[in-house]
C-alpha positions, 0 to 999 in steps of 0.5 A: 971321638974319645974312647972309654978307658975300658972299651969292648972291641968286637972280639970281646977282649978288653983294650986299654986306651988313655981317652974317654969317649963321649957316649949316650947313656944308651950306649954306655948301658949296652957297653956295660952289659957286654962287659959283664958278659951279657949275650942275650936280652929279652924285650918288648920295645918302647919309646922310653928306651929308644937310645938303648934300642939304637945301641942294640943296632950296633951290638950284634954280639948281644942277641935281642929277642923281641917278645909279644908280651912283657910278662913273657919277656921277663919269664924268658929272662928268668929262665935264661938266668936259671940256665946260665947262672948269670943274670937274665936281662930284660928290657921293658917300657914304663907303666904298662910294660913294667907292670906286665913284667912284674910277674917275671921279677916275682918268679925270679925272687921266688926261684932265687934266680939272678936277673936284671930288669931295665925299665924305661922311665919318664923324663927327669923333668916330669918326675912326681907329676904323674906324667904319662905312664909314670910310676916310682919303680923303687917303691913298686919293686922294693918288695919283689926285688933284691934292689930297685933303683933309678939311674939319673946321671948317665955317668953313673950307669957303669956303677949302677950296672956293676952293682946290679950284677953283683947284687943279683948274684950275691948270697941268695941270687935274685932280681934287680930292677933299674929304671932309666929316665928317657932323657938320661939315656939320650944324654952323653957322658964321658965315663970309664967303664968298670971291669967285669963283675965278680960273684962273691961266695961264702963257704963252710968253716972247718968247725961247721964241717966237723959239727956236720960230721958229728950230726951224721955219726949220731943219726939213724934215719938221715935225709939230704934235702937239695934245693935253692940256686947257685948250683953247678954241674960240678956241685951236683956231681960232688953231692952225688959222690958224697951220697954214694960214699955215705949211703945217704938218701937224697930228696929234692925240694919243690921243683928242684928235681934236676939237682939229683939224677932221679934214676939214681939208687940214692934218690928218694923223691920230691918234696912238693905238691902231690908228695908221695904219702910214704915219703911224707911219713919218712920225712916226719920220722927222720931224725936228721935233715941236712938241707942244702940250699933250700929255704924249706918254703911252704910247699917243700915243708908241706905247709910247715907240717912235715918240718915244723916252724920254728922248731922242727922235731927233726934235728936240722942242719941248714946250709944256705948262702944268705945269712939272713935266711938262716934262723928266719923261719927255722931254728936249726940244730946247726946253721952253716952260711955257705953257697951250695957249690962251695959246700958241695966242694967241701964235702969231699973233706969229710970221711964217708960215714956209714951206719948199719941203720942207713942201708935198710932206711935207704932201701925202703925209701927207694922202694916207696919211690919206685912204687910211686913212679908206676902209673895207676891203671886208668879208671874204667870210666876214663876218657881220652889221653891217659896223662900218667902213661904219656909222661912215663913214656916220655921219660923213657924216650926223651934224651937224658939232657932234655929240658922239661918246662911247665907253668902251674896247674894240676897237670903238673902233678903228673909231670913231677910224679912220672917224669924222671929228671936225669941231668942238672938244668933240665927242669924249668918250673916256677917255685912261685906257682905262676901260670904261663911260665912254661912256654916262655921258659921253653923258648928261652931254653931252646935259644940257649941250648938249640941242640937239646930237646925242649918240651913244654907242658901247659894246661889249657888255662896255663897256655892261654896266658901267653899263647902269642909267644908261639909267634916269638918261637917261630920268629926265632926258630925255636923248635920247642914241643908244647903239650897242651893238657886240655881238660876245659877248666882251671883244674886246680881251682875246680879241685878246691872248689869241689872240696869246699863247695861240692856241686857249686861250680863257678868261674872255673869252666873254660871256653877254649879256642881251637888250639890246633888252628891257633898254633898253625896260625903262628906257623907251628906244627900242630895236632890234636891227640885224643887217645893214649895210643896216638900220642907216640906217633904224634910226638914223633911227627912233632919232633921231625917238624923242624920248628915249634910244634904243639900237641893238644892232649884231650884228657878226661876232665874228671881225672883231677889228679893222678889218683882223684876223680871229680863226681861230674865233669863235662867231656873235652875233645874226645866227644867234641864236635870240633874238627 
């Protein structure tokens, strides 16, 4: 047998040889993944990529997590990419596997997360005949991914995989999709591997920093808005130091609250769904917004009303790693094309600028936030677990590095309002608002950080998107804690339905299973919690269970948001006849 010029021995170091090995496409692909640092892949197996599965068998350095649904596998890969800053890896089969997995690609694009989805494809001889499960994935994924391609020659696999990793991590990170014809994976080729990919970074120019300094010197009511991806722990620390030195108030964009310690005196809140009304007023009255990393999407900008498009009323300094994003939606006062980490590092070169007007502005913003954090007392008619109290208790008792995950639904309003994120990469939530994201993300987080506490919040409808992944958690030994917020309805849709068509409930009630029995059938510890007072004890037992655990929280269905109640709603859990 001949060996590749760049081969990967078991110890992970590179060895030079003068020979080229004849390897199958599947073997070349898995070797390429290892060269680029991949140590985990999420999949649902399929016959379309058997040669990759065969190569996995001989590659113990690559941990393969077998999931129960391709959508969950793709979401796990996305979450893993967010936690590592490297492309999350997912393999699915053709047709149904690819369509199921598309949700994870959409999540990666919306979240700006590096990810590579590999899809088994029909044999090359069958192209363009609508063969069994055939889809042109280049067309299908073009609007969802940064790049979608198909590898038709095994000798080009190293080239394509290198480009996939480069593209997924460059500029604004995002997903890449590569289709793999089944016969191509079985074909052998003699080809040299590439060297590991190197992420390309952009940084601010001196003239950009000087212009920013001038903008800050003129401001009376500035806000520093943090968002996007490409962050590092060092970058978060450098931004914190700059905010402290300059007395700048800091706000987080939608579902990016873990970029700044929420207990810090300079943290002023979260621009997202259920925004603090007083913070919304402050954003409108600010005279300078320094936006680092965020695209200022629809949710962050309050439907483009807090920050008007295309011409904001506030002076706007927009810092973003993708030059095509700058000016696409907003005409800024100052554009700075820079990665978040590079820009954060450059902030230390600016002399701290303090204005006498900033201190009362910051104090008022922080006072507004502290008031917003205080859980409102339960309504006299409230029944069941008081979610505001539960989340507030958790934020005080969870370790600083605990990872909190969630999907989509009105229950997230309580999570984002009352939980205080303390550390970088402690929040996993879909910017694109996809239900079902939280449970797969929690499993990926626990596998990546087995020593950290991982809590998943999920509404009853949200949880039922991928409940079978509790089996994956049990199989992998992922000791996550899932809190199912059960109000017996699709709450977000019911809220909008009641606003537009009062009293005309349609298609939003849920006939739920026995969540406790369902969880136990997968081997998870489970309890039903019907009162606020019972929560702390149940959570402690879940923590000590030693494996995946689920707590069903029976909440008042009438309490549709932390501050709003429905006129009528059927009781759940508390008055249920279920055992």
